C-alpha positions as CSV (number, residue, x, y, z in Angstrom):
1,M,-0.4,-0.2,0.0
2,S,1.3,3.6,-0.6
3,K,1.9,6.4,0.9
4,L,-0.9,8.4,-0.8
5,S,-3.6,5.3,0.1
6,E,-2.3,4.5,4.0
7,R,-2.9,8.6,3.9
8,L,-6.6,8.2,2.7
9,T,-7.6,5.6,4.8
10,S,-6.7,6.6,7.4
11,R,-8.1,10.1,7.3
12,A,-11.2,8.3,6.1
13,A,-11.4,6.5,9.2
14,E,-10.8,9.6,11.9
15,L,-13.6,11.8,9.5
16,N,-16.0,8.7,9.7
17,I,-16.4,8.8,6.1
18,S,-16.9,5.4,4.4
19,Q,-15.5,4.9,0.2
20,T,-19.8,5.3,-1.1
21,D,-19.8,9.0,0.8
22,L,-16.2,10.2,-0.2
23,A,-17.2,8.6,-4.1
24,A,-20.8,10.5,-4.1
25,R,-19.3,14.0,-2.4
26,V,-16.2,13.5,-4.9
27,D,-18.5,12.3,-8.1
28,M,-16.9,9.9,-8.4
29,S,-17.6,5.6,-8.8
30,Q,-17.3,3.8,-5.5
31,P,-14.7,1.3,-7.6
32,S,-12.0,3.8,-8.5
33,I,-12.6,5.2,-4.4
34,S,-11.8,1.8,-3.3
35,D,-8.8,1.3,-6.3
36,L,-7.4,4.7,-4.7
37,F,-7.7,3.9,-1.4
38,A,-5.9,0.2,-2.0
39,G,-2.9,1.2,-3.7
40,L,-4.1,0.6,-6.9
41,V,-4.4,4.1,-7.9
42,A,-1.1,6.6,-8.6
43,S,-3.2,9.8,-9.4
44,P,-6.5,10.2,-7.9
45,R,-8.3,12.1,-10.8
46,K,-10.2,14.5,-8.6
47,W,-7.3,15.1,-6.2
48,R,-8.5,18.6,-5.5
49,E,-11.2,17.7,-4.4
50,I,-10.9,14.9,-2.5
51,A,-8.3,16.1,-1.0
52,R,-11.2,19.0,0.8
53,E,-13.0,16.1,2.0
54,L,-10.5,14.2,3.7
55,Q,-9.3,17.4,5.0
56,I,-5.9,17.4,3.3
57,D,-3.3,20.6,2.4
58,E,-3.2,20.3,-1.4
59,T,0.9,21.0,-1.0
60,E,0.8,17.5,1.4
61,M,-1.7,15.7,-1.2
62,L,0.7,16.9,-4.3
63,E,3.8,15.1,-2.4
64,L,1.8,12.2,-1.7
65,I,0.4,11.8,-5.6
66,R,4.2,12.4,-7.0
67,D,5.6,10.2,-4.3
68,S,2.8,8.3,-5.5
69,V,3.5,8.2,-9.1
70,G,7.2,7.3,-8.4
71,E,7.1,3.9,-6.7
72,A,4.3,2.7,-9.6
73,G,7.0,3.7,-11.9
74,K,10.1,1.4,-10.3
75,T,7.2,-1.5,-11.2
76,Q,6.6,-1.8,-14.6
77,R,8.8,-0.7,-17.9
78,M,7.8,2.8,-18.7
79,P,6.8,3.8,-22.6
80,R,9.4,5.1,-24.8
81,V,9.3,8.0,-26.5
82,V,11.3,8.8,-29.6
83,S,11.9,12.5,-31.2
84,T,11.6,12.0,-34.9
85,L,13.1,15.8,-36.0
86,P,13.9,16.9,-38.3
87,Q,10.9,17.2,-40.5
88,R,7.6,18.9,-41.8
89,R,5.9,22.0,-39.1
90,P,2.4,23.1,-39.3
91,D,1.8,26.5,-41.5
92,D,-0.2,28.1,-43.6
93,S,0.5,25.0,-46.0
94,Q,-0.8,22.6,-43.0
95,D,2.0,20.1,-42.6
96,H,2.4,19.0,-39.3
97,E,5.5,18.6,-37.0
98,P,6.8,16.2,-35.8
99,N,5.2,13.5,-34.0
100,A,6.4,11.9,-30.9
101,I,5.6,8.6,-30.8
102,V,5.0,6.5,-27.6
103,D,5.4,3.1,-26.7
104,P,3.3,2.2,-24.4
105,A,3.7,-1.0,-21.6
106,P,1.7,-3.7,-23.6
107,I,-1.8,-5.4,-21.7
108,S,-1.8,-8.4,-20.7
109,A,-5.0,-10.8,-21.9
110,S,-5.0,-11.6,-18.3
111,S,-5.4,-8.1,-16.8
112,G,-9.5,-8.3,-16.8
113,R,-9.1,-4.6,-19.2
114,P,-11.6,-4.5,-22.3
115,G,-9.8,-4.5,-25.4
116,R,-7.4,-1.7,-26.3
117,M,-6.1,0.1,-23.7
118,L,-4.9,3.7,-24.1
119,P,-1.9,5.0,-21.9
120,V,-2.6,8.6,-19.9
121,L,1.0,10.1,-19.8
122,G,1.9,13.1,-18.4
123,E,3.4,14.1,-14.8
124,A,0.5,13.5,-12.3
125,V,-0.6,17.1,-11.6
126,G,-0.1,20.0,-14.5
127,G,1.5,23.5,-13.7
128,D,-0.4,26.6,-13.5
129,D,0.4,27.2,-16.8
130,G,-0.5,24.1,-17.8
131,Q,2.5,22.6,-18.0
132,Y,3.1,18.8,-18.3
133,T,6.0,16.7,-17.6
134,F,6.3,13.5,-20.5
135,N,9.0,12.3,-19.0
136,G,7.4,8.5,-20.2
137,Q,5.6,7.4,-16.9
138,V,1.9,6.0,-17.8
139,L,-1.1,7.0,-14.7
140,D,-3.2,5.2,-15.9
141,Y,-4.8,3.2,-18.8
142,V,-8.1,4.5,-20.0
143,A,-10.4,2.1,-22.1
144,C,-9.8,3.3,-26.5
145,P,-12.6,4.7,-27.9
146,P,-13.4,3.6,-31.6
147,S,-12.4,6.8,-33.7
148,L,-8.7,5.5,-32.0
149,A,-9.1,1.8,-31.6
150,N,-6.7,2.1,-35.4
151,V,-4.6,4.8,-34.3
152,P,-0.4,3.7,-33.2
153,N,0.3,5.0,-30.5
154,A,-2.4,7.2,-29.5
155,Y,-2.7,8.1,-25.6
156,A,-4.6,10.6,-23.5
157,V,-4.5,13.2,-21.0
158,W,-6.1,14.3,-17.8
159,I,-6.4,17.8,-17.6
160,D,-4.8,20.2,-14.3
161,G,-5.3,23.5,-14.1
162,E,-7.6,26.0,-15.3
163,S,-5.5,27.4,-17.6
164,M,-7.6,26.3,-20.9
165,Y,-11.2,26.7,-19.3
166,P,-13.8,26.9,-19.8
167,R,-12.9,25.1,-22.7
168,Y,-11.6,22.6,-20.9
169,K,-12.5,22.0,-16.7
170,S,-9.3,20.4,-14.8
171,G,-10.2,16.8,-14.5
172,E,-11.9,16.4,-17.5
173,L,-10.3,13.5,-20.0
174,V,-8.8,15.0,-23.5
175,Y,-7.9,12.0,-26.1
176,V,-4.8,12.3,-28.6
177,H,-4.1,11.6,-32.1
178,P,-0.5,12.2,-32.9
179,G,-0.2,10.8,-36.1
180,K,-2.8,13.6,-37.7
181,P,-1.2,16.9,-39.0
182,A,-2.3,20.2,-36.7
183,R,-4.3,22.0,-37.8
184,R,-4.8,26.1,-36.9
185,G,-7.7,26.7,-34.1
186,D,-7.1,22.9,-33.3
187,D,-6.5,22.1,-29.8
188,V,-3.1,20.3,-28.7
189,I,-0.5,18.9,-27.0
190,V,2.6,20.5,-27.8
191,Q,5.8,19.1,-26.3
192,V,9.0,21.2,-26.6
193,K,12.7,20.6,-25.4
194,P,12.5,21.0,-21.7
195,R,15.0,23.5,-19.8
196,H,17.7,21.7,-18.9
197,E,19.3,18.4,-21.2
198,D,19.0,15.9,-18.4
199,M,15.3,16.9,-17.8
200,P,12.4,15.5,-19.3
201,P,10.3,17.6,-22.1
202,R,7.6,19.9,-21.7
203,G,4.1,19.6,-22.8
204,F,1.5,22.2,-22.3
205,V,-2.0,22.0,-23.3
206,K,-3.4,25.0,-26.0
207,E,-4.8,25.4,-28.9
208,L,-3.1,26.4,-31.4
209,V,-2.5,29.8,-33.2
210,G,0.6,28.9,-36.3
211,F,4.4,29.3,-36.4
212,I,4.9,32.4,-37.0
213,G,8.7,33.3,-37.6
214,D,10.8,31.2,-36.2
215,K,8.4,31.1,-33.5
216,L,5.3,27.9,-32.6
217,V,2.4,30.6,-31.2
218,L,-0.5,29.1,-28.8
219,K,-3.8,31.0,-27.3
220,Q,-4.5,29.7,-23.8
221,Y,-7.4,31.6,-22.4
222,N,-7.2,31.1,-18.7
223,P,-5.3,34.6,-18.6
224,D,-6.7,34.8,-22.1
225,M,-2.8,35.2,-23.7
226,R,-0.6,34.2,-26.4
227,I,2.4,32.1,-26.0
228,E,5.5,31.3,-28.0
229,F,8.4,29.2,-28.2
230,P,11.3,29.4,-30.9
231,R,10.5,27.5,-33.5
232,S,13.9,24.7,-33.0
233,D,12.4,23.4,-29.5
234,V,9.6,22.1,-30.8
235,I,9.3,18.7,-30.6
236,S,5.8,17.9,-30.8
237,I,2.8,18.9,-31.8
238,H,-0.5,16.1,-31.7
239,P,-4.4,17.1,-32.3
240,I,-6.8,16.2,-29.5
241,T,-9.6,14.7,-31.4
242,F,-12.5,15.0,-28.0
243,S,-12.7,15.2,-24.6
244,G,-14.9,13.4,-21.9
245,K,-15.6,13.5,-18.4
246,Y,-13.9,10.4,-16.5
């Protein structure tokens, strides 16, 4: 059992909150809460709501999540992220940026999961500006929607934070088609080079404005602003095909 599950279990007992009651309060299924308490989930999807109901400080909750994700990563094979620079970039002719190819850990036929499952990638908690760290960590697996059933390397990301509100709410799941050309106005996941060579790529969920000169320009909604990255720092631009609640 992880430190996260131990802490949640003890707090629920102290506050006399049952798993069923907690599930109702945070609008999650009881089996999902049960898996979390049993240590089978490294990154709870509604961590803020769970922390509030169990009266756990958000800073402490974040540390518990990161520790839990780190422990989970030691026991499973991480996916391989491969950059294929240089290739075409999205511009006025709708060319597209090179793809980062995700090689997810295989799903065992005996795992009990029905059909194909997509990996949920990215650090457990995104930054205030919607930044994620794509270090190859698989946070979870979710059922693959029919539209992505035959798409190699498709993946999903949990939205955390309010930088794209009201387009996306914190806790929503977005599904990504890494082989589809990104067009101006598309919601995308952009991976850019890290600030330091020994760090994993940074990822951002934003709206694609396009390449202007030697800059990639993105738009975020909250606060309404444009974000720019040097063209040379861009690793990949993957369009979000759709989103859904957990």
